[in-house]
PyMOL commands that place a pseudoatom at each C-alpha (Angstrom):
pseudoatom trace, name=CA, resn=MET, resi=1, chain=A, elem=C, hetatm=0, pos=[-1.497, -38.194, -13.929]
pseudoatom trace, name=CA, resn=TYR, resi=2, chain=A, elem=C, hetatm=0, pos=[-0.921, -37.269, -10.410]
pseudoatom trace, name=CA, resn=THR, resi=3, chain=A, elem=C, hetatm=0, pos=[-4.578, -39.226, -9.237]
pseudoatom trace, name=CA, resn=ALA, resi=4, chain=A, elem=C, hetatm=0, pos=[-3.363, -42.426, -11.366]
pseudoatom trace, name=CA, resn=GLY, resi=5, chain=A, elem=C, hetatm=0, pos=[0.145, -42.335, -9.729]
pseudoatom trace, name=CA, resn=ILE, resi=6, chain=A, elem=C, hetatm=0, pos=[-1.656, -42.005, -6.368]
pseudoatom trace, name=CA, resn=LEU, resi=7, chain=A, elem=C, hetatm=0, pos=[-4.635, -44.765, -6.992]
pseudoatom trace, name=CA, resn=ILE, resi=8, chain=A, elem=C, hetatm=0, pos=[-2.041, -47.258, -8.341]
pseudoatom trace, name=CA, resn=TRP, resi=9, chain=A, elem=C, hetatm=0, pos=[-1.242, -47.744, -4.721]
pseudoatom trace, name=CA, resn=LEU, resi=10, chain=A, elem=C, hetatm=0, pos=[-5.182, -48.992, -4.011]
pseudoatom trace, name=CA, resn=PRO, resi=11, chain=A, elem=C, hetatm=0, pos=[-6.495, -52.564, -4.599]
pseudoatom trace, name=CA, resn=GLN, resi=12, chain=A, elem=C, hetatm=0, pos=[-8.779, -52.618, -7.554]
pseudoatom trace, name=CA, resn=ARG, resi=13, chain=A, elem=C, hetatm=0, pos=[-12.011, -52.478, -5.532]
pseudoatom trace, name=CA, resn=LEU, resi=14, chain=A, elem=C, hetatm=0, pos=[-11.621, -49.694, -3.929]
pseudoatom trace, name=CA, resn=LEU, resi=15, chain=A, elem=C, hetatm=0, pos=[-10.515, -47.556, -7.252]
pseudoatom trace, name=CA, resn=PRO, resi=16, chain=A, elem=C, hetatm=0, pos=[-14.169, -45.466, -7.476]
pseudoatom trace, name=CA, resn=VAL, resi=17, chain=A, elem=C, hetatm=0, pos=[-14.026, -44.320, -4.128]
pseudoatom trace, name=CA, resn=GLY, resi=18, chain=A, elem=C, hetatm=0, pos=[-10.298, -43.324, -4.568]
pseudoatom trace, name=CA, resn=THR, resi=19, chain=A, elem=C, hetatm=0, pos=[-11.169, -41.714, -7.435]
pseudoatom trace, name=CA, resn=ILE, resi=20, chain=A, elem=C, hetatm=0, pos=[-14.013, -39.586, -6.042]
pseudoatom trace, name=CA, resn=ALA, resi=21, chain=A, elem=C, hetatm=0, pos=[-11.868, -39.157, -2.194]
pseudoatom trace, name=CA, resn=ILE, resi=22, chain=A, elem=C, hetatm=0, pos=[-9.476, -37.136, -4.979]
pseudoatom trace, name=CA, resn=GLY, resi=23, chain=A, elem=C, hetatm=0, pos=[-11.471, -35.153, -6.559]
pseudoatom trace, name=CA, resn=GLY, resi=24, chain=A, elem=C, hetatm=0, pos=[-13.220, -34.284, -3.299]
pseudoatom trace, name=CA, resn=VAL, resi=25, chain=A, elem=C, hetatm=0, pos=[-10.069, -33.116, -1.998]
pseudoatom trace, name=CA, resn=SER, resi=26, chain=A, elem=C, hetatm=0, pos=[-8.933, -31.448, -5.059]
pseudoatom trace, name=CA, resn=LEU, resi=27, chain=A, elem=C, hetatm=0, pos=[-12.110, -29.643, -5.128]
pseudoatom trace, name=CA, resn=LEU, resi=28, chain=A, elem=C, hetatm=0, pos=[-12.044, -28.357, -1.121]
pseudoatom trace, name=CA, resn=LEU, resi=29, chain=A, elem=C, hetatm=0, pos=[-8.373, -27.417, -1.742]
pseudoatom trace, name=CA, resn=GLY, resi=30, chain=A, elem=C, hetatm=0, pos=[-9.187, -25.641, -4.632]
pseudoatom trace, name=CA, resn=VAL, resi=31, chain=A, elem=C, hetatm=0, pos=[-12.064, -23.649, -2.686]
pseudoatom trace, name=CA, resn=TYR, resi=32, chain=A, elem=C, hetatm=0, pos=[-9.596, -22.799, -0.106]
pseudoatom trace, name=CA, resn=GLY, resi=33, chain=A, elem=C, hetatm=0, pos=[-7.281, -21.710, -2.225]
pseudoatom trace, name=CA, resn=LEU, resi=34, chain=A, elem=C, hetatm=0, pos=[-10.176, -18.964, -3.496]
pseudoatom trace, name=CA, resn=PHE, resi=35, chain=A, elem=C, hetatm=0, pos=[-12.036, -18.022, -0.898]
pseudoatom trace, name=CA, resn=GLY, resi=36, chain=A, elem=C, hetatm=0, pos=[-9.365, -18.572, 2.183]
pseudoatom trace, name=CA, resn=VAL, resi=37, chain=A, elem=C, hetatm=0, pos=[-5.797, -17.606, 0.538]
pseudoatom trace, name=CA, resn=LEU, resi=38, chain=A, elem=C, hetatm=0, pos=[-6.221, -15.376, -3.019]
pseudoatom trace, name=CA, resn=LEU, resi=39, chain=A, elem=C, hetatm=0, pos=[-9.096, -13.227, -1.994]
pseudoatom trace, name=CA, resn=PRO, resi=40, chain=A, elem=C, hetatm=0, pos=[-8.204, -12.578, 1.362]
pseudoatom trace, name=CA, resn=ALA, resi=41, chain=A, elem=C, hetatm=0, pos=[-4.503, -11.644, -0.050]
pseudoatom trace, name=CA, resn=PHE, resi=42, chain=A, elem=C, hetatm=0, pos=[-5.608, -9.143, -3.163]
pseudoatom trace, name=CA, resn=ALA, resi=43, chain=A, elem=C, hetatm=0, pos=[-8.791, -7.784, -1.133]
pseudoatom trace, name=CA, resn=PRO, resi=44, chain=A, elem=C, hetatm=0, pos=[-9.040, -4.092, -0.175]
pseudoatom trace, name=CA, resn=PRO, resi=45, chain=A, elem=C, hetatm=0, pos=[-7.470, -2.452, 2.743]
pseudoatom trace, name=CA, resn=ALA, resi=46, chain=A, elem=C, hetatm=0, pos=[-10.012, -1.813, 5.125]
pseudoatom trace, name=CA, resn=THR, resi=47, chain=A, elem=C, hetatm=0, pos=[-10.474, 2.228, 5.092]
pseudoatom trace, name=CA, resn=ALA, resi=48, chain=A, elem=C, hetatm=0, pos=[-9.244, 4.434, 8.194]
pseudoatom trace, name=CA, resn=ASP, resi=49, chain=A, elem=C, hetatm=0, pos=[-12.308, 5.798, 10.142]
pseudoatom trace, name=CA, resn=PRO, resi=50, chain=A, elem=C, hetatm=0, pos=[-12.016, 9.876, 9.222]
pseudoatom trace, name=CA, resn=ALA, resi=51, chain=A, elem=C, hetatm=0, pos=[-12.962, 10.798, 12.342]
pseudoatom trace, name=CA, resn=LEU, resi=52, chain=A, elem=C, hetatm=0, pos=[-9.723, 9.309, 14.078]
pseudoatom trace, name=CA, resn=LEU, resi=53, chain=A, elem=C, hetatm=0, pos=[-7.027, 10.922, 11.881]
pseudoatom trace, name=CA, resn=THR, resi=54, chain=A, elem=C, hetatm=0, pos=[-4.385, 13.484, 13.357]
pseudoatom trace, name=CA, resn=ASN, resi=55, chain=A, elem=C, hetatm=0, pos=[-1.528, 14.545, 12.057]
pseudoatom trace, name=CA, resn=GLY, resi=56, chain=A, elem=C, hetatm=0, pos=[1.278, 13.788, 13.423]
pseudoatom trace, name=CA, resn=ALA, resi=57, chain=A, elem=C, hetatm=0, pos=[2.399, 17.638, 12.218]
pseudoatom trace, name=CA, resn=SER, resi=58, chain=A, elem=C, hetatm=0, pos=[-0.637, 19.422, 13.058]
pseudoatom trace, name=CA, resn=ASP, resi=59, chain=A, elem=C, hetatm=0, pos=[-0.328, 20.836, 9.244]
pseudoatom trace, name=CA, resn=PRO, resi=60, chain=A, elem=C, hetatm=0, pos=[-3.526, 21.023, 7.383]
pseudoatom trace, name=CA, resn=THR, resi=61, chain=A, elem=C, hetatm=0, pos=[-4.631, 18.330, 4.890]
pseudoatom trace, name=CA, resn=VAL, resi=62, chain=A, elem=C, hetatm=0, pos=[-2.468, 18.671, 2.038]
pseudoatom trace, name=CA, resn=ASP, resi=63, chain=A, elem=C, hetatm=0, pos=[-4.032, 18.803, -1.802]
pseudoatom trace, name=CA, resn=PHE, resi=64, chain=A, elem=C, hetatm=0, pos=[-2.222, 16.711, -4.655]
pseudoatom trace, name=CA, resn=GLY, resi=65, chain=A, elem=C, hetatm=0, pos=[-5.722, 17.157, -6.391]
pseudoatom trace, name=CA, resn=GLU, resi=66, chain=A, elem=C, hetatm=0, pos=[-7.412, 14.122, -6.475]
pseudoatom trace, name=CA, resn=LEU, resi=67, chain=A, elem=C, hetatm=0, pos=[-6.134, 12.579, -3.163]
pseudoatom trace, name=CA, resn=MET, resi=68, chain=A, elem=C, hetatm=0, pos=[-5.353, 14.471, -0.446]
pseudoatom trace, name=CA, resn=LEU, resi=69, chain=A, elem=C, hetatm=0, pos=[-2.605, 13.448, 2.040]
pseudoatom trace, name=CA, resn=ALA, resi=70, chain=A, elem=C, hetatm=0, pos=[-4.671, 13.744, 4.941]
pseudoatom trace, name=CA, resn=SER, resi=71, chain=A, elem=C, hetatm=0, pos=[-2.453, 12.384, 8.363]
pseudoatom trace, name=CA, resn=TRP, resi=72, chain=A, elem=C, hetatm=0, pos=[0.685, 11.081, 8.851]
pseudoatom trace, name=CA, resn=GLU, resi=73, chain=A, elem=C, hetatm=0, pos=[2.584, 9.073, 11.570]
pseudoatom trace, name=CA, resn=LEU, resi=74, chain=A, elem=C, hetatm=0, pos=[6.202, 9.027, 11.348]
pseudoatom trace, name=CA, resn=GLU, resi=75, chain=A, elem=C, hetatm=0, pos=[7.020, 6.923, 14.426]
pseudoatom trace, name=CA, resn=PRO, resi=76, chain=A, elem=C, hetatm=0, pos=[7.316, 4.081, 15.723]
pseudoatom trace, name=CA, resn=ALA, resi=77, chain=A, elem=C, hetatm=0, pos=[7.048, 3.370, 11.089]
pseudoatom trace, name=CA, resn=PRO, resi=78, chain=A, elem=C, hetatm=0, pos=[5.837, 5.918, 8.857]
pseudoatom trace, name=CA, resn=VAL, resi=79, chain=A, elem=C, hetatm=0, pos=[1.941, 5.529, 7.810]
pseudoatom trace, name=CA, resn=LEU, resi=80, chain=A, elem=C, hetatm=0, pos=[0.322, 7.883, 5.805]
pseudoatom trace, name=CA, resn=TYR, resi=81, chain=A, elem=C, hetatm=0, pos=[-3.691, 8.032, 5.723]
pseudoatom trace, name=CA, resn=TRP, resi=82, chain=A, elem=C, hetatm=0, pos=[-4.678, 9.219, 1.866]
pseudoatom trace, name=CA, resn=ARG, resi=83, chain=A, elem=C, hetatm=0, pos=[-8.297, 10.673, 1.123]
pseudoatom trace, name=CA, resn=ALA, resi=84, chain=A, elem=C, hetatm=0, pos=[-10.472, 10.949, -1.658]
pseudoatom trace, name=CA, resn=ASP, resi=85, chain=A, elem=C, hetatm=0, pos=[-13.183, 13.444, -1.735]
pseudoatom trace, name=CA, resn=VAL, resi=86, chain=A, elem=C, hetatm=0, pos=[-14.077, 12.720, -5.540]
pseudoatom trace, name=CA, resn=ALA, resi=87, chain=A, elem=C, hetatm=0, pos=[-13.704, 9.176, -6.885]
pseudoatom trace, name=CA, resn=PRO, resi=88, chain=A, elem=C, hetatm=0, pos=[-10.388, 9.461, -8.641]
pseudoatom trace, name=CA, resn=SER, resi=89, chain=A, elem=C, hetatm=0, pos=[-10.357, 9.235, -12.143]
pseudoatom trace, name=CA, resn=GLN, resi=90, chain=A, elem=C, hetatm=0, pos=[-6.668, 7.712, -12.496]
pseudoatom trace, name=CA, resn=ASP, resi=91, chain=A, elem=C, hetatm=0, pos=[-4.026, 5.336, -10.865]
pseudoatom trace, name=CA, resn=TRP, resi=92, chain=A, elem=C, hetatm=0, pos=[-2.337, 7.456, -8.334]
pseudoatom trace, name=CA, resn=ARG, resi=93, chain=A, elem=C, hetatm=0, pos=[1.409, 6.163, -6.717]
pseudoatom trace, name=CA, resn=ARG, resi=94, chain=A, elem=C, hetatm=0, pos=[3.126, 8.134, -4.268]
pseudoatom trace, name=CA, resn=VAL, resi=95, chain=A, elem=C, hetatm=0, pos=[6.752, 8.355, -3.598]
pseudoatom trace, name=CA, resn=ILE, resi=96, chain=A, elem=C, hetatm=0, pos=[8.568, 8.668, -0.348]
pseudoatom trace, name=CA, resn=ARG, resi=97, chain=A, elem=C, hetatm=0, pos=[11.942, 10.062, 0.175]
pseudoatom trace, name=CA, resn=VAL, resi=98, chain=A, elem=C, hetatm=0, pos=[14.525, 9.428, 2.743]
pseudoatom trace, name=CA, resn=THR, resi=99, chain=A, elem=C, hetatm=0, pos=[16.928, 12.292, 2.632]
pseudoatom trace, name=CA, resn=ALA, resi=100, chain=A, elem=C, hetatm=0, pos=[19.967, 13.030, 5.091]
pseudoatom trace, name=CA, resn=ALA, resi=101, chain=A, elem=C, hetatm=0, pos=[20.444, 16.260, 6.717]
pseudoatom trace, name=CA, resn=ASP, resi=102, chain=A, elem=C, hetatm=0, pos=[22.657, 17.343, 3.937]
pseudoatom trace, name=CA, resn=GLY, resi=103, chain=A, elem=C, hetatm=0, pos=[20.098, 16.615, 1.464]
pseudoatom trace, name=CA, resn=THR, resi=104, chain=A, elem=C, hetatm=0, pos=[22.104, 13.550, 0.212]
pseudoatom trace, name=CA, resn=LEU, resi=105, chain=A, elem=C, hetatm=0, pos=[19.170, 11.083, -0.468]
pseudoatom trace, name=CA, resn=VAL, resi=106, chain=A, elem=C, hetatm=0, pos=[19.320, 8.308, 1.235]
pseudoatom trace, name=CA, resn=TRP, resi=107, chain=A, elem=C, hetatm=0, pos=[16.360, 5.851, -0.316]
pseudoatom trace, name=CA, resn=GLU, resi=108, chain=A, elem=C, hetatm=0, pos=[13.366, 6.725, -2.622]
pseudoatom trace, name=CA, resn=GLY, resi=109, chain=A, elem=C, hetatm=0, pos=[10.590, 4.143, -2.626]
pseudoatom trace, name=CA, resn=ARG, resi=110, chain=A, elem=C, hetatm=0, pos=[7.262, 4.180, -5.154]
pseudoatom trace, name=CA, resn=GLY, resi=111, chain=A, elem=C, hetatm=0, pos=[4.058, 2.261, -4.914]
pseudoatom trace, name=CA, resn=SER, resi=112, chain=A, elem=C, hetatm=0, pos=[0.386, 2.623, -4.656]
pseudoatom trace, name=CA, resn=PRO, resi=113, chain=A, elem=C, hetatm=0, pos=[-1.154, 4.083, -1.736]
pseudoatom trace, name=CA, resn=GLY, resi=114, chain=A, elem=C, hetatm=0, pos=[-2.568, 1.485, 0.480]
pseudoatom trace, name=CA, resn=GLY, resi=115, chain=A, elem=C, hetatm=0, pos=[0.447, -1.144, -0.634]
pseudoatom trace, name=CA, resn=GLY, resi=116, chain=A, elem=C, hetatm=0, pos=[-0.917, -1.708, -4.477]
pseudoatom trace, name=CA, resn=ARG, resi=117, chain=A, elem=C, hetatm=0, pos=[-3.874, -3.523, -2.784]
pseudoatom trace, name=CA, resn=TRP, resi=118, chain=A, elem=C, hetatm=0, pos=[-6.562, -1.579, -4.194]
pseudoatom trace, name=CA, resn=ASN, resi=119, chain=A, elem=C, hetatm=0, pos=[-5.876, 0.860, -7.517]
pseudoatom trace, name=CA, resn=THR, resi=120, chain=A, elem=C, hetatm=0, pos=[-7.027, 4.514, -6.646]
pseudoatom trace, name=CA, resn=GLU, resi=121, chain=A, elem=C, hetatm=0, pos=[-9.274, 4.592, -9.711]
pseudoatom trace, name=CA, resn=LEU, resi=122, chain=A, elem=C, hetatm=0, pos=[-11.329, 2.100, -7.825]
pseudoatom trace, name=CA, resn=TRP, resi=123, chain=A, elem=C, hetatm=0, pos=[-11.759, 3.962, -4.751]
pseudoatom trace, name=CA, resn=PRO, resi=124, chain=A, elem=C, hetatm=0, pos=[-15.029, 5.724, -4.593]
pseudoatom trace, name=CA, resn=ALA, resi=125, chain=A, elem=C, hetatm=0, pos=[-15.413, 9.205, -2.799]
pseudoatom trace, name=CA, resn=GLY, resi=126, chain=A, elem=C, hetatm=0, pos=[-14.788, 9.535, 0.428]
pseudoatom trace, name=CA, resn=ALA, resi=127, chain=A, elem=C, hetatm=0, pos=[-12.454, 6.824, 1.322]
pseudoatom trace, name=CA, resn=VAL, resi=128, chain=A, elem=C, hetatm=0, pos=[-9.651, 7.018, 3.401]
pseudoatom trace, name=CA, resn=VAL, resi=129, chain=A, elem=C, hetatm=0, pos=[-6.929, 4.342, 2.972]
pseudoatom trace, name=CA, resn=ARG, resi=130, chain=A, elem=C, hetatm=0, pos=[-4.369, 3.679, 5.481]
pseudoatom trace, name=CA, resn=ASP, resi=131, chain=A, elem=C, hetatm=0, pos=[-0.819, 3.384, 4.044]
pseudoatom trace, name=CA, resn=PRO, resi=132, chain=A, elem=C, hetatm=0, pos=[2.205, 1.649, 6.280]
pseudoatom trace, name=CA, resn=LEU, resi=133, chain=A, elem=C, hetatm=0, pos=[5.608, 2.281, 4.549]
pseudoatom trace, name=CA, resn=ARG, resi=134, chain=A, elem=C, hetatm=0, pos=[8.456, 0.336, 4.745]
pseudoatom trace, name=CA, resn=ILE, resi=135, chain=A, elem=C, hetatm=0, pos=[11.900, 1.955, 4.549]
pseudoatom trace, name=CA, resn=GLY, resi=136, chain=A, elem=C, hetatm=0, pos=[14.638, -0.138, 2.728]
pseudoatom trace, name=CA, resn=TRP, resi=137, chain=A, elem=C, hetatm=0, pos=[17.468, 1.461, 4.521]
pseudoatom trace, name=CA, resn=PRO, resi=138, chain=A, elem=C, hetatm=0, pos=[20.933, 1.009, 2.844]
pseudoatom trace, name=CA, resn=ASP, resi=139, chain=A, elem=C, hetatm=0, pos=[23.990, -0.402, 4.163]
pseudoatom trace, name=CA, resn=TRP, resi=140, chain=A, elem=C, hetatm=0, pos=[25.858, 2.899, 4.363]
pseudoatom trace, name=CA, resn=ALA, resi=141, chain=A, elem=C, hetatm=0, pos=[22.693, 4.760, 6.112]
pseudoatom trace, name=CA, resn=GLY, resi=142, chain=A, elem=C, hetatm=0, pos=[24.087, 5.197, 9.668]
pseudoatom trace, name=CA, resn=PRO, resi=143, chain=A, elem=C, hetatm=0, pos=[22.520, 5.994, 12.758]
pseudoatom trace, name=CA, resn=GLY, resi=144, chain=A, elem=C, hetatm=0, pos=[20.813, 9.852, 12.658]
pseudoatom trace, name=CA, resn=GLU, resi=145, chain=A, elem=C, hetatm=0, pos=[18.028, 11.819, 11.886]
pseudoatom trace, name=CA, resn=TYR, resi=146, chain=A, elem=C, hetatm=0, pos=[16.721, 11.512, 8.749]
pseudoatom trace, name=CA, resn=ARG, resi=147, chain=A, elem=C, hetatm=0, pos=[13.862, 13.795, 6.874]
pseudoatom trace, name=CA, resn=ILE, resi=148, chain=A, elem=C, hetatm=0, pos=[10.813, 12.376, 5.281]
pseudoatom trace, name=CA, resn=GLU, resi=149, chain=A, elem=C, hetatm=0, pos=[9.096, 13.705, 1.637]
pseudoatom trace, name=CA, resn=ILE, resi=150, chain=A, elem=C, hetatm=0, pos=[6.075, 12.787, -0.185]
pseudoatom trace, name=CA, resn=GLY, resi=151, chain=A, elem=C, hetatm=0, pos=[5.301, 13.354, -3.932]
pseudoatom trace, name=CA, resn=LEU, resi=152, chain=A, elem=C, hetatm=0, pos=[2.308, 11.868, -5.588]
pseudoatom trace, name=CA, resn=ALA, resi=153, chain=A, elem=C, hetatm=0, pos=[1.922, 10.863, -9.210]
pseudoatom trace, name=CA, resn=PRO, resi=154, chain=A, elem=C, hetatm=0, pos=[-0.477, 9.569, -11.965]
pseudoatom trace, name=CA, resn=PHE, resi=155, chain=A, elem=C, hetatm=0, pos=[0.934, 5.924, -13.082]
pseudoatom trace, name=CA, resn=GLY, resi=156, chain=A, elem=C, hetatm=0, pos=[3.128, 6.723, -15.663]
pseudoatom trace, name=CA, resn=GLY, resi=157, chain=A, elem=C, hetatm=0, pos=[3.034, 10.335, -15.187]
pseudoatom trace, name=CA, resn=ASP, resi=158, chain=A, elem=C, hetatm=0, pos=[4.700, 13.451, -13.522]
pseudoatom trace, name=CA, resn=LEU, resi=159, chain=A, elem=C, hetatm=0, pos=[5.193, 14.331, -9.691]
pseudoatom trace, name=CA, resn=VAL, resi=160, chain=A, elem=C, hetatm=0, pos=[2.326, 16.519, -8.692]
pseudoatom trace, name=CA, resn=VAL, resi=161, chain=A, elem=C, hetatm=0, pos=[2.884, 19.905, -6.805]
pseudoatom trace, name=CA, resn=PRO, resi=162, chain=A, elem=C, hetatm=0, pos=[0.856, 19.583, -3.583]
pseudoatom trace, name=CA, resn=ALA, resi=163, chain=A, elem=C, hetatm=0, pos=[-0.954, 22.074, -2.169]
pseudoatom trace, name=CA, resn=ARG, resi=164, chain=A, elem=C, hetatm=0, pos=[-1.982, 23.091, 1.523]
pseudoatom trace, name=CA, resn=ALA, resi=165, chain=A, elem=C, hetatm=0, pos=[-5.523, 23.785, 2.770]
pseudoatom trace, name=CA, resn=ASP, resi=166, chain=A, elem=C, hetatm=0, pos=[-4.032, 27.712, 2.945]
pseudoatom trace, name=CA, resn=GLY, resi=167, chain=A, elem=C, hetatm=0, pos=[-3.452, 27.399, -0.752]
pseudoatom trace, name=CA, resn=ALA, resi=168, chain=A, elem=C, hetatm=0, pos=[0.553, 27.762, -0.064]
pseudoatom trace, name=CA, resn=THR, resi=169, chain=A, elem=C, hetatm=0, pos=[2.923, 25.010, -1.615]
pseudoatom trace, name=CA, resn=PRO, resi=170, chain=A, elem=C, hetatm=0, pos=[6.255, 23.460, -0.352]
pseudoatom trace, name=CA, resn=ALA, resi=171, chain=A, elem=C, hetatm=0, pos=[9.235, 24.719, -0.686]
pseudoatom trace, name=CA, resn=ASP, resi=172, chain=A, elem=C, hetatm=0, pos=[10.385, 21.042, -1.966]
pseudoatom trace, name=CA, resn=GLY, resi=173, chain=A, elem=C, hetatm=0, pos=[8.678, 21.559, -5.181]
pseudoatom trace, name=CA, resn=PRO, resi=174, chain=A, elem=C, hetatm=0, pos=[6.588, 18.714, -6.073]
pseudoatom trace, name=CA, resn=TYR, resi=175, chain=A, elem=C, hetatm=0, pos=[7.618, 16.634, -2.611]
pseudoatom trace, name=CA, resn=LEU, resi=176, chain=A, elem=C, hetatm=0, pos=[6.131, 17.677, 0.693]
pseudoatom trace, name=CA, resn=PHE, resi=177, chain=A, elem=C, hetatm=0, pos=[8.530, 17.280, 3.984]
pseudoatom trace, name=CA, resn=VAL, resi=178, chain=A, elem=C, hetatm=0, pos=[6.159, 15.792, 6.148]
pseudoatom trace, name=CA, resn=GLY, resi=179, chain=A, elem=C, hetatm=0, pos=[9.184, 15.364, 9.673]
pseudoatom trace, name=CA, resn=THR, resi=180, chain=A, elem=C, hetatm=0, pos=[11.667, 13.169, 10.263]
pseudoatom trace, name=CA, resn=VAL, resi=181, chain=A, elem=C, hetatm=0, pos=[12.502, 9.573, 11.192]
pseudoatom trace, name=CA, resn=THR, resi=182, chain=A, elem=C, hetatm=0, pos=[15.764, 8.475, 13.672]
pseudoatom trace, name=CA, resn=ARG, resi=183, chain=A, elem=C, hetatm=0, pos=[17.400, 5.504, 12.764]
for i in range(1, 183): cmd.bond("trace and resi %d" % i, "trace and resi %d" % (i + 1))
show_as sticks, trace
zoom trace
């Protein structure tokens, strides 16, 4: 229908050329859509260089089992760095919680490490993935200092209690306090 509607404007002698031109342009747009838009949008995120990781809080790496929280930055915007020493066997979801000083939950967000662009069960052993976070501040949250807590759970499962490199578990249960952000 689309091609017929465009071809109706052409003189009868140019219909074969117009048909080939419309087909060629459609083919080029389809190839561009696939290789120029879809594949880049769904490509795995670039892995981070493990040598560049520095832990903002100078704490040891936090072990969640198959994934480790290798490092993080909180300012100017929160970024987590996840490391898989072995290839994960399942898809994991990270949980970020923002709480006020009195413990009130301000915001909670769940998602795949790396922004959901690369399921964790596809990560190879040794992968280090940068995970930028976007906090959805509610309108009622005023300026101040807020706590950032991180948790990790298998897709559809319960949160895993993390352990630091020294074997200690956090006092916050399945959530790890990584620092504060100022709004």
